[in-house]
N, C-alpha and C positions, 0 to 999 in steps of 0.2 A: 764634832768635827772642828778641827782647829784651823784658824785663818791661814797660818803658815803652810799647812799641808794642802789646803784647798787652793791656795794661790801659787804654789810652787811651780815655777816654769812659765807663769802667765806673763803676757806683755800687755799690761793695762795702763801704760803711760799716757795713752790718749784719753783715758777716762780720768778726769780730774778728781773724781770721787772714788777711785779704785780702792784705796785703803778702807774707806768707809763701806764700800760694797762687800769687801772680804769679811769685815767684821760682822756685817749683817748676815752674810752667807753662813757663817759658822753657827748662827742661831736657828737656821732653817731646820724644821723638824720633818717636813714632808715635801712632796713634789709641788703641791699647790703653793706653799710658801716660797719655794725657789722660783716658780713661775711669776708670782707677784713681785718678787724682788727684781727679776729681770725686766718685767714690764715697766716697773717704776724707774729703773735705771735707763730704759730706752727712751723715756719721754722727759727725763730730768736734764737740765743743762749740764750737770756734772757727768752725765752719761752720754748717750748717743744724740740727745737733743731733738728727738722727733716731736712734732707738734701733736701728732696722734699716732697711736700704735695699736695693733691687734695681735693677739697670740692665739694661734690655731693649733690644736693638738692633733697629732697623727693617729688615725684609727685604722690599723692594718687590716682588720677583719672586713672593713667597708671600703678600703682603698680611698679614703677621703680625709680632708682636714676640717676639723670643726672648731669654731671659736669658743674659747673658754674664758678669755679676759680681754678687755680693751681699756684704754686710758688716754687722756689728753694731757698736754704739758701743764705743769703747776704754775701758780702765781710766782712772780719774782721774789727772790730772797727766801724761798721755802727750802729748808735743809733736806738732804736726801733721806735721812732717817725718818724725819717727820712725814716726808712725802710717801715713803713706803707704807706707813701706817694709814695714810689717807687712801692709797690705792687699795689696800686690803679691805677697807670699810665699804668700798663701792660694790653693790651687788653684781654678781656675775651675769653675763648675758643669758637671758632666758630664765633667770631665777624667779621672775614675777610673771612669766608667761609671754612677755613681749620684749625682753631685753632690758636695758637700763634707760630706756627713753630715747635712745639714738638708733633704733632699728633692731630688727631680729638678728640673732647670732648668725655669723657667716658660716657657710659650709661649701667647701670647694673640693671637687674631684681632682685627684692628683694627676690623672691623665689629661685634664683640660686646663691646667695652669698655663698662664701666659706671662710675658714680660719678665720683670725681675723675680717674680715668684717662681716661674718655670726655671730661670737661670740659676737661682740659688738652690732650688730643690734638686735639679739635675746634678749639680756639682757637690752638693752637701756642704755648702759654705755660705758665702755672702754674695750679694749682687746689689748694684745701684743703678738707677735709671732716672730719666727726665720725662716730664710730661704726664698727662693723665692716663695714657693707654699703657699701663704697666701691669695688667693682669689682675685687677681687683677694683672694688668700688671705692677707690680713694682718688679724688680729683686733684690732689696737691701737685705743685710744680716739680717735685722731686720725691722719689720713693726709694726705700732700701729694704732688703729682706735678708734674714739670716736664719739658717737651719740650726736648731738646737739639738745636739746629738746626746744620746744616752748610751755611752759605750760606742758600739759600732752601728747602732740602729738610730734612725731619726726619731726624735721625740716630739718636736713641735716646729712650727714656722712662725717667726716673729716678723711682721711687716709694719713699716711705719712711713710717715710722710714728713718731709721737712718743709718749712716755710722760710723764705729769705735765703741769703747767700752767705750766712755767717759760718765760719769754720768748715767750709766745703772740703778743704784739703784733708781735714782730720776725720771725715766721716767714715772712710773705709777702715781706718785703724780702730775707730770707735765700735763699728760693727764686729770687727774681729775680736776686740776685747770682750764684747757681749757673748760671742760664740765660745770663747775660752772660759769665761766665767760660768756659762751654762754647763759646759762639759765638766768643769771642776765640781760644781755644786751637785749635778746629777750623779757623777761618779762617786762622790763622797756619800750621797744618800744610798746609792746602790751597795757600797761597801757596808754601810751601817745596817741596811736591810738584810744583806747576806749574813752579816754577823749575828743578827737577831734570829734569822731563819736557821742557821747552823746551831745556835744555842737551843732553839726550839726542837730541832731534830734530836740533839743529844738528850734533851729532857724527855722527849718521846721514847727514845730507845731505852733510856733508864726505866721509864714507866713500864715498857713492855717486858724488860728483863725482870722487874719486880713481880709482874703478873705471872711470868713463866715459873718463877720460883715459889709463888704462892700456891694456894689450894684451888686455883681456878680449874674448872673442867675444860675439856677440849673446845667445846663450842664457845665458851666465854673467852678463852685464850685466842681463838681465831678471830673473834669479833674485835678484840682489843688490838690484835696485830693489824687488821685491815683499817681500823680507825686511826691507829698511829701512822700507818703508811700514807693514808690520804691526807691527814692533817700535816704531816711533815713536808709534803710537797705542794700544799695548798690545792689539792685536787678537789673537784666537785663531788666525786663519788668513786666507788670501787666495788670489786667483787672478788670472791675467793672460792676456788674449786678444790676438791680433793679427789685423788685417784684411788680406785680399787682395782685389784688384780683382774685383768681381762675385761674391764668396763671403761666406758667413757668418763671423763671428769664430771663429778657431780657438784652442782652449785650448792655451797654450804652457807655462805654469809654474803650479804650485800651492804653497801654503805652509800648514803646520799639522800636525795629528796624522795619522800614518799610518792609512790605512783610512778616514779621514773627508774629507781634503782633495780627493781625486780625485772622490769621489761628489758633494761639495758643488759643486765646480767645474763638473761636468756639469749639476747641477741649476740652477745660476745662469746657464746659457747663454741662456735666453730673456730674462732681464733685461739681460744683456750685449749682446744684439742690439738691444734697445730703446735702451739708452744709446748704442751705436755709431750707430744711425740718428738719434737726436735730438741727439747731441753735447753733452749737458748732464749736470752732476753730479746724482746721485740718492742721497739718504740715506733709508733705510727703517728706522724704529725697530722695527717689528714686521713682519718679512717674512711671517709667517703670514697676513697679510691680502692678500698678493699672489696673484691667481688663477693666475698661471703657475707658481707654486712649490708643490711638495708640502708638506703641513703639517709632516712630519718635518724636511725640509730647512729650512723657514722657522723652526722652533723652534731649530735649531742655528745658524742664520746671523744671529740677532738680537744687536745691531743690525747693519745692513748699509750700506756706502757703496760706490757704483760711480762711477768717474770716467773720462771719455774721455781717451785719449792723443792729444792734438792738437798738430800742429806745422805752421806756415805755412798755416793754414786747412784742413788735411786731418786727418781722424780716422784714426789709424793702429792703434788698439787700445783696450782697456778694462782698467782696474785695479780690482779689488774687494778689500775687506777686510771681515771679518765677526767678530762675537763680541767679547767683552772678557774679559781674563784675570781670575782671581779677585781680589777686592779692589778692582777698578777700577770707577769709576762707569759706569752704563749710558748708552748713547748716545754719539754723537760730537759734540762741541761745535764752536764756530766755529774755535778754534785747531787742532783736529784736522783739520777740513776744509781749512784754510789749508795745513797741513803736507802733507796728502795731495795737494792740487793741485800743490804744488811738486814732490813726488816724481813725480806723473804727467807734469808738464811735462818733467822731466829724462829720464824713461823714453821719452817721445815723441821727444826729441832723439836718444836712443840709437838708437831704431828708424830714424828718418829718416837719421841719419848712416850706419848700417849699410847701408841701402838705397842711399844715394848711393855708398858705396864699392863695393857690388855692381854698380851701373850703370857705375861707372868701370872696374872690372875687366872687365866684359863689353865695354865700349867699347874698352879696350886690346886685348882678345883679338880683337875684330872687326877692329880696325886691323891687327893682326899678320896675320890671315887675308887681309885685302884686299891687304896688301903682298905676301904670298906668292903670291896669285892673280895679282897684277899681274906679278910676276916670271915666273910660269909662262906667262902670256899673251904676255909679251915673247919668251920662248923659243919658244913655239908660233908666234908671228908670224915669228920668224927661220927656224924650220923650214919654215913655209909658203912663205916667199919662196924658200928653197932648193929646195923641192919644185916650185914653179912653174917656176923656171929650169930645173930638171932635166927636168921634163916637156916644156917647150918645146924643149930641146936633144935629147931622146930621141925626140920625136914623129916627126920626119922620117926618121931611120934606121930606126925601128920600122915606119913605113909602107912603107919600101923593102923591109924584110925580109918583111913580110906580102905585098906585091905580087909579089916574086920567088917566094915560096913558093907563091902561088896559081897563078902562071904555070907553075912546074915541076909542080904538082899536076895541072894540066890536060893537060900533055904526057905524063903517065905513063899506062900501061895499067892496066886494072882489076886485073890480076894482079901488078902490080909490088910486091915485098915492102917497098919503101921508101915506098909511098903512105901507109900508116898513120902513119909518122913525120912526113910533111909535114902531115898533117891535125892532128896534135898541135901542130906549130909554128904553123899558121894559127890554130887555136883559141886558143892561149895569146897569140899576137900580138894577136888581136882583143880578148881579155880585157884585156890591158895597155893597148891603145888606149882602151878604154872607161874604165878606171880613170884614166888620165891626163886624158881629157876631163872626167871628173867633178871631178878635182882642180882643173883650170883653171876650170871653171864655179864651183866653190866659192870660188876666190880672186877671180874677176872676174865676178860674176853680172850678167846682163842684166835689164832691167825686164821684168816679166811681161806677157804678152798675154792680156787677160781677155775672156771671153764667157760667156754662160749655158751651163752644162754640166750633164748628169745624172751625179751621182757614181756611181750604180749602173752606168751605161753604161761609165764609165771602169774600174770594178772588173771588169765582164764582159770588157772588151777585154784587160785585164792577165792575167786567168785564161786566156783563149784563147791568149795568147802562150806560156804555160807548160803548156798542155794536154798536149803530147807528153811533157814531162818527168814530169808527174804520172802518166801512163799507164805510161811505161817503168819508173818506180820503184815502181809499184803503191801510190802514196800516195792515201789516201782523203780526198776533199775534202768538207767539211761547209759548205754555202753557205746563208746565210739573209739575203736582201736585202729590206729594208722597201720596199714599193711606194709608200708615201706620201711619200717624200723629195722636198723641193722642189728645183728647179734652182738652182744657185749660180753666182755670177760667179767663174769659175776660169780659170787657164791650163791647159787640158786636157793639153798636152804635158808640162808640168812635173808635174802630178798623176799622169800615167801613169808618169813616171820614179820618182816617190815609191813608187807601188804596185809597180813592177818591182823597185826596190831592196829593198823589204821582203820581197816574195815570194822573190826570189833568195836573200836571207840565210836565210829560213825553210827553203827547199829544201836549202840547204847543211847545215842542222843536223838535218833530219828523216831518220831511218833509212828504209831500204827497208821498205814496208808500214806506214809511220807515218800520222799524220793532220795535216791542216791545216784550220783553221776560219776562214771569212771571213764576217763579219756586218756589216750596216749597220742603223742605226736613228736615229730622231729622239728627242732627249732635250731637251725644253724648247726653248730658243732655239739648240740646237746640233744638228749632225749628226755622228754618230760612226761610224767604220769601224774594226773590230777584225780583226786578222789574228793568229791564234794557232796554235801548233804544239806537239807533244809531244816535240820533240827534246831530248836531254839536254844540260845545260850541262857544259862541261869545268871541272874544278877550277881556280879562279883567275880565271875569266871574271867581270869586274865589269860589272854592268848600266850603271852610271853612265858607263863609259868607251866604251860602244858608239857614242855620238854625238860623241866627240872626233875632230876631223879628223886624218887621217893615222895613226890608231891601228890597228895591224894586228890582225886577228882571228886566232884560233888555228886556225880551221877552214880557212884557205887563202884566204878571200875578204876583201877589204878592207872595213873599217868606214867608209871614206869615203863609201860609198853611203848609209849611214844618216845621216851628217852632212849630205850634200846633201839628203836627204829632210827632215830636220828644218828646214833653212834654207828650203826651198821651202814647207813647211807654215806656218812663221812668216810668210812673205811673204803668205799668204792670211789672216792674222789668227788662225791656229789653233795647235794644239799637238800634239805627238807625244810619247807617253809609253810606257814599257815596264814590265811587271810580270810576276809569276807568279801563277797563279790555279788552285789545285787540280790537276786532271789535266793542265792546259795549262801546261807549263813556261815558256813565253814568250808574253805577250800584248802586241802592239804596237797602241796605240789612237791613231787620228788623229781629232782633234776640230776641227771647223770651225764658226764661229758663223754662224748664218743671217742675222741683221740686218746684221752687219758686212760680210758678203760681198755684199750687195746694192748697195753703192756702192764696190766695190773698185777701180773705174776711177780713183778719186781717188788722187793720189800726193802725196808731199812733205808739206808742212805740213797739207794738208787731210785726209790719211789719218787715220783714227781710231787711237787708241793700241791696240796689240795687247794683248789680254787674256792675261795670263800664267797664270792659275789656271783650269784646266779639270778639276780633280779630280772635282767633282761630276758633270759631264757624262760623264766617262770611265767612272764607275761606274754609269751608268744614271740620272742625275738626282738 
């Protein structure tokens, strides 16, 4: 701070030491040194010439004036510069517990000031008076008071006593000179502090930008952004929330004192939700007036600033800072808001960039999975072609084997010991013929022949076909068919095959004396048929692989039957799913849509798109 700039426009002619005061003022490094300089000038003959003076600093949070310095006039012939050093060496009131030996520090409520103190305080300038009743514990014959301003706000009240009648006419000008000197010194300090603060903010923003461009993960980058924002405005703490689609803001990072920051972050959640919904900056000087905040949290969070994290027109989160460190002015000014908005924008870019990277990683993973699936399908297609060729080549020799075995079986007597062996050959040949037929149908399906059918009737017919097996193996059948099911447009022959394949696989897995449950029901716009059994799964059996074509089951029956069943159900616009449910180890659910089945005769481009998600219907609506 230069003396010329500090003293520009000042009228210090009544202060004989005005030039010396300006030179000392340029060396002041903080508010305390300015206060000491003013107090020394107030009691020095080259200044206001008080016999005694008190400097009381304004505490807006308590609405009172508290004494921070006091001094008495110097010995004759002591220079102003030397006297300033002596004043600085005197302990402050209360430094040793009971002041400097001249009484406890003064503390005056602003609303109860009297005399010259009240007059000076009310007008924000100077006041002079006579006699001991001038609003303070100073019994001198004459008193004067001057309000020291820091910008547009009061900083302190300097009160002094004069003894004698020397230079009475110059006293008002001397007090005015002190007021101007204080304004110049405090303003210069404020400019210097603002310059340092702006430099610190620029440094903090550069630090944040370096962090964004480095290899920090999202959590570390958000923590750095909140730390930079709080430090840049000298806030006591802060919090940061992120938004997820369809969810309330989630508290991610907090900053501040341990034990306080988490509780305040949770208390500020309602305000964060309001800012996220509105997308506007919100600065609250007194959060205690906010109805959504508890009074204790509001007192700790004053002042409070909340800013949305917005990027490309979308709100991604909320940044909040609260409180001010000791010695900092109350409230957040325009420059603080500008800095916080910059930090919030950078934090929003961090979140947006992280989410884009996550989407890119997910896309890359999906592409890799699709490529692997495509390779697998190519292999399956090749295997399918080989299986079809093999089935076509084997079908005729197998038919010949079965035909000759039946003929030999007919020619044998009932008591022939080889008759049982031929029965096994015939039975296995028929089973192989059936499997090959299913494989060929799966590879080259024919268009369905549709007509109105009763699903319950198809179920009853399928159960009759396996009635002998159920009785022979003493399997208990639990049947529950809903009578109100509507008729559907179905290929009856193919739906019977679906039911046969599922029942056959269930019978393969159920032990002697086990249970099978068959149930039909209407569920909204769907008809559901469930076939469940309590047969045990073998270790390694994967439910997802039961519908894979040509996948061999470990029980001896081919899973191609279920593959054919799935394909046939899909042709009817339905879905077949498999699950486990409590006591039923396997539940196979066939879901058919009622509306879609009513115009199933349409084919090609006119056919409705098959609905793929039937989970709700499968579970009963």
